[in-house]
C-alpha positions as CSV (number, residue, x, y, z in Angstrom):
1,X,-4.9,20.7,27.7
2,X,-3.5,17.9,25.6
3,X,-1.1,15.8,27.7
4,X,2.0,14.2,26.5
5,X,2.3,10.4,25.6
6,X,4.7,9.9,28.5
7,X,2.2,11.3,31.0
8,X,-0.7,9.2,29.5
9,X,1.4,6.0,29.5
10,X,2.4,6.5,33.1
11,X,-1.1,7.3,34.2
12,X,-2.5,4.2,32.7
13,X,0.4,1.9,33.6
14,X,1.3,1.1,30.0
15,X,4.4,0.7,27.8
16,X,4.6,0.9,24.0
17,X,4.3,-2.5,22.3
18,X,7.5,-3.1,20.4
19,X,6.0,-6.1,18.6
20,X,3.2,-3.8,17.2
21,X,5.7,-1.1,16.2
22,X,4.1,1.4,18.6
23,X,5.8,4.8,18.6
24,X,3.7,7.7,20.0
25,X,4.1,11.2,18.4
26,X,4.7,13.9,21.0
27,X,5.8,16.8,18.8
28,X,3.0,19.3,19.0
29,X,4.1,21.1,15.9
30,X,3.6,18.0,13.9
31,X,0.2,17.4,15.4
32,X,-0.7,21.0,14.3
33,X,0.7,20.4,10.8
34,X,-1.5,17.3,10.4
35,X,-4.6,19.0,11.8
36,X,-4.0,22.0,9.4
37,X,-3.4,19.8,6.4
38,X,-6.7,17.9,7.2
39,X,-8.6,21.2,7.2
40,X,-10.3,19.9,10.3
41,X,-13.2,21.9,11.7
42,X,-16.9,21.9,12.1
43,X,-18.7,19.9,9.5
44,X,-15.6,17.7,8.8
45,X,-15.5,14.0,9.6
46,X,-12.0,12.7,10.2
47,X,-11.2,9.0,10.2
48,X,-8.0,8.5,12.3
49,X,-6.0,5.3,11.7
50,X,-4.3,4.1,14.8
51,X,-5.5,6.7,17.3
52,X,-3.1,5.4,20.0
53,X,-3.2,7.5,23.1
54,X,-5.4,10.2,21.5
55,X,-3.0,13.0,21.4
56,X,-3.6,13.8,17.7
57,X,-7.3,13.0,18.3
58,X,-7.5,15.7,20.9
59,X,-6.1,18.3,18.4
60,X,-8.6,17.2,15.8
61,X,-11.6,17.4,18.2
62,X,-10.5,20.8,19.4
63,X,-11.2,22.2,15.9
64,X,-14.9,21.1,16.2
65,X,-14.4,18.2,13.8
66,X,-16.0,14.8,14.2
67,X,-13.4,12.0,14.7
68,X,-13.9,8.3,14.0
69,X,-10.9,6.9,15.9
70,X,-9.7,3.4,14.8
71,X,-7.5,1.5,17.3
72,X,-7.0,-2.3,17.7
73,X,-5.0,-2.3,20.9
74,X,-7.4,-3.1,23.7
75,X,-5.3,-1.2,26.3
76,X,-5.1,1.9,24.2
77,X,-8.9,1.7,23.5
78,X,-9.4,1.9,27.3
79,X,-7.2,5.0,27.4
80,X,-9.2,6.6,24.6
81,X,-12.5,5.9,26.3
82,X,-11.2,7.2,29.6
83,X,-9.6,10.4,28.2
84,X,-11.9,11.2,25.3
85,X,-15.0,9.2,25.7
86,X,-17.1,12.1,26.8
87,X,-15.9,14.5,24.1
88,X,-18.5,15.7,21.6
89,X,-17.9,14.3,18.1
90,X,-15.7,11.4,19.3
91,X,-16.4,7.8,18.1
92,X,-14.1,4.9,18.9
93,X,-13.9,1.8,16.7
94,X,-11.9,-1.1,18.2
95,X,-11.0,-2.6,14.9
96,X,-8.2,-3.6,12.5
97,X,-7.6,-0.6,10.2
98,X,-6.7,-2.8,7.3
99,X,-10.2,-4.4,7.4
100,X,-12.2,-1.3,8.4
101,X,-15.1,-0.2,6.2
102,X,-14.0,3.3,5.2
103,X,-16.9,3.7,2.8
104,X,-19.2,3.6,5.8
105,X,-17.6,6.8,7.1
106,X,-18.9,8.6,4.0
107,X,-22.6,7.8,4.8
108,X,-24.8,10.7,6.1
109,X,-22.3,13.5,5.4
110,X,-22.0,16.0,2.5
111,X,-18.2,16.1,2.3
112,X,-16.1,12.9,2.0
113,X,-14.3,12.0,5.2
114,X,-10.7,12.9,5.6
115,X,-8.2,10.1,6.5
116,X,-5.4,10.8,8.9
117,X,-3.0,8.6,10.8
118,X,0.5,7.6,11.8
119,X,0.7,4.4,9.7
120,X,2.5,1.4,11.3
121,X,5.6,0.9,9.2
122,X,5.0,-2.8,8.7
123,X,1.4,-2.1,7.5
124,X,1.9,1.0,5.4
125,X,1.5,-0.7,2.0
126,X,-1.5,-2.8,3.1
127,X,-3.3,0.3,4.5
128,X,-2.7,2.4,1.5
129,X,-4.0,-0.2,-0.9
130,X,-7.0,-0.7,1.4
131,X,-7.7,3.0,1.1
132,X,-7.4,2.8,-2.7
133,X,-10.3,0.3,-2.7
134,X,-12.6,3.0,-1.3
135,X,-10.8,5.9,-2.9
136,X,-14.1,7.3,-4.4
137,X,-15.6,7.5,-0.9
138,X,-12.8,9.4,0.9
139,X,-11.4,12.9,0.7
140,X,-7.8,13.8,1.4
141,X,-5.4,11.4,3.1
142,X,-2.8,12.9,5.5
143,X,-0.6,10.1,6.7
144,X,2.7,9.7,8.3
145,X,5.0,7.1,6.8
146,X,8.7,6.2,6.9
147,X,10.9,8.8,5.2
148,X,12.0,6.3,2.5
149,X,8.4,5.4,1.7
150,X,7.5,9.1,1.4
151,X,10.4,9.5,-1.1
152,X,9.1,6.5,-3.1
153,X,5.6,7.9,-3.2
154,X,6.8,11.3,-4.5
155,X,9.5,9.9,-6.9
156,X,9.6,10.9,-10.6
157,X,9.9,8.4,-13.4
158,X,13.5,7.2,-14.0
159,X,14.6,7.7,-10.4
160,X,15.9,4.9,-8.2
161,X,13.0,5.3,-5.8
162,X,10.3,5.3,-8.5
163,X,8.2,2.1,-8.2
164,X,4.9,0.3,-7.9
165,X,3.7,2.4,-5.0
166,X,4.4,5.7,-6.9
167,X,2.4,4.5,-10.0
168,X,-0.4,2.7,-8.1
169,X,-1.2,5.7,-5.9
170,X,-0.2,8.4,-8.3
171,X,-2.8,7.3,-11.0
172,X,-5.6,8.3,-8.6
173,X,-4.0,10.7,-6.1
174,X,-1.7,13.7,-6.2
175,X,1.0,13.2,-3.6
176,X,2.8,16.0,-1.7
177,X,5.0,16.4,1.3
178,X,3.5,18.1,4.4
179,X,6.4,18.0,6.8
180,X,9.5,15.8,7.6
181,X,9.4,14.2,11.0
182,X,12.6,13.4,12.9
183,X,12.8,10.2,14.9
184,X,13.1,12.2,18.1
185,X,9.5,13.4,17.7
186,X,8.3,10.0,19.0
187,X,8.2,8.1,22.2
188,X,10.0,5.7,22.1
189,X,12.0,7.0,19.1
190,X,12.1,4.6,16.2
191,X,15.3,3.8,14.3
192,X,14.2,5.8,11.2
193,X,12.9,9.2,10.3
194,X,9.4,9.8,9.0
195,X,7.4,12.2,6.9
196,X,3.8,13.3,6.7
197,X,2.4,13.2,3.1
198,X,-0.9,14.4,1.7
199,X,-2.7,12.5,-1.0
200,X,-5.6,14.3,-2.8
201,X,-7.9,12.7,-5.3
202,X,-7.4,13.6,-8.9
203,X,-10.5,15.0,-10.6
204,X,-9.7,12.6,-13.4
205,X,-7.4,9.6,-13.0
206,X,-4.0,9.9,-14.7
207,X,-4.8,7.2,-17.3
208,X,-8.1,5.4,-17.5
209,X,-8.2,1.6,-17.1
210,X,-11.1,-0.8,-16.9
211,X,-9.8,-2.9,-14.1
212,X,-8.0,-1.1,-11.3
213,X,-6.9,-4.3,-9.5
214,X,-5.5,-5.7,-12.7
215,X,-3.6,-2.5,-13.3
216,X,-2.0,-2.8,-9.9
217,X,-1.0,-6.4,-10.7
218,X,0.6,-5.2,-13.9
219,X,2.5,-2.5,-12.2
220,X,3.7,-4.7,-9.4
221,X,4.7,-7.4,-11.8
222,X,6.8,-5.0,-13.8
223,X,8.6,-3.5,-10.8
224,X,9.4,-6.9,-9.4
225,X,11.6,-7.3,-12.4
226,X,12.7,-3.7,-12.8
227,X,16.2,-4.6,-14.0
228,X,14.8,-6.4,-17.0
229,X,13.5,-4.8,-20.2
230,X,9.8,-4.0,-20.2
231,X,9.1,-6.7,-22.8
232,X,10.9,-9.3,-20.6
233,X,9.1,-8.1,-17.5
234,X,5.7,-8.3,-19.2
235,X,6.5,-11.8,-20.6
236,X,5.9,-13.2,-17.2
237,X,2.2,-12.2,-17.6
238,X,1.8,-13.8,-21.0
239,X,4.4,-14.5,-23.6
240,X,7.1,-12.4,-25.4
241,X,4.8,-12.1,-28.4
242,X,1.9,-10.8,-26.4
243,X,4.1,-8.5,-24.4
244,X,5.5,-7.0,-27.6
245,X,1.9,-6.6,-29.0
246,X,0.9,-4.8,-25.8
247,X,3.9,-2.4,-26.1
248,X,3.1,-1.7,-29.7
249,X,-0.5,-1.0,-29.0
250,X,0.4,1.3,-26.1
251,X,3.1,3.0,-28.2
252,X,5.7,2.1,-25.6
253,X,9.3,1.1,-26.3
254,X,9.6,-2.6,-25.2
255,X,13.4,-2.3,-24.7
256,X,13.2,0.3,-21.8
257,X,13.1,-0.7,-18.2
258,X,9.8,-0.4,-16.3
259,X,11.1,2.5,-14.2
260,X,11.3,4.7,-17.3
261,X,7.5,4.6,-17.9
262,X,5.1,7.3,-16.8
263,X,1.8,6.5,-15.0
264,X,-0.1,7.2,-18.3
265,X,2.1,4.7,-20.2
266,X,1.4,2.0,-17.6
267,X,-2.3,2.8,-18.0
268,X,-2.0,2.5,-21.8
269,X,-0.4,-1.0,-21.3
270,X,-3.2,-2.1,-19.2
271,X,-5.8,-0.9,-21.7
272,X,-3.9,-2.9,-24.4
273,X,-4.2,-6.0,-22.2
274,X,-7.9,-5.4,-21.7
275,X,-8.4,-5.0,-25.4
276,X,-6.8,-8.4,-26.1
277,X,-9.3,-11.0,-27.3
278,X,-10.3,-13.5,-24.6
279,X,-8.9,-16.4,-26.5
280,X,-5.4,-14.9,-26.9
């Protein structure tokens, strides 16, 4: 039997750390939705970001999956060792999820590890970009994020919520909604609603680039000045003349705003930058 977060907190004499943004999911239907989306089962390795009290971990282990649980809170690590330490397939890593070596989780297994987790709101961007660094080593990502972040991740070009995260993630991953999650599904309840999203690796990226990090810098730079024309936004990375040349080579209208560009068009701009002579 998988016990509720409230029961576990009382048993171990703990409270949620507000300063760390700790909110423990108690909705069993959401746990099941995440477990199902992860296709957890025998032969599957799941890396869980922020295992917390181990309630989702218990659901994943019950399928026969192997779970690498990442948790940085020492008190919660003690709970995890006490409650799940003897369970077959359970491995605990007392570590910072932003600095964790996700590529190591792919060693010794045939299928890439699946990533799951309730991402702390203040670390969502950092964690997702960390995962992008090892994107070739990991399978599907099933993560819970703030509702507004999920909307940005799934936004189409031209919409108000379309931005750097949409483009940066969408070039390499398809993004879909698994389930909305109301704030009442947590203990204590946060002030915002959430959503579980699934990110699956594209067989081929939506737009080839030579330097993925430089591509992300280009995209972020453009969306930091989203009210400007594309040429003006790009000028901050070079000059107006160079920006115009990049747009012409990429066959992109320099007078549009960055939010109108597709992922493929941003990739074409990056290729134009990469093709520029070194002495330009």
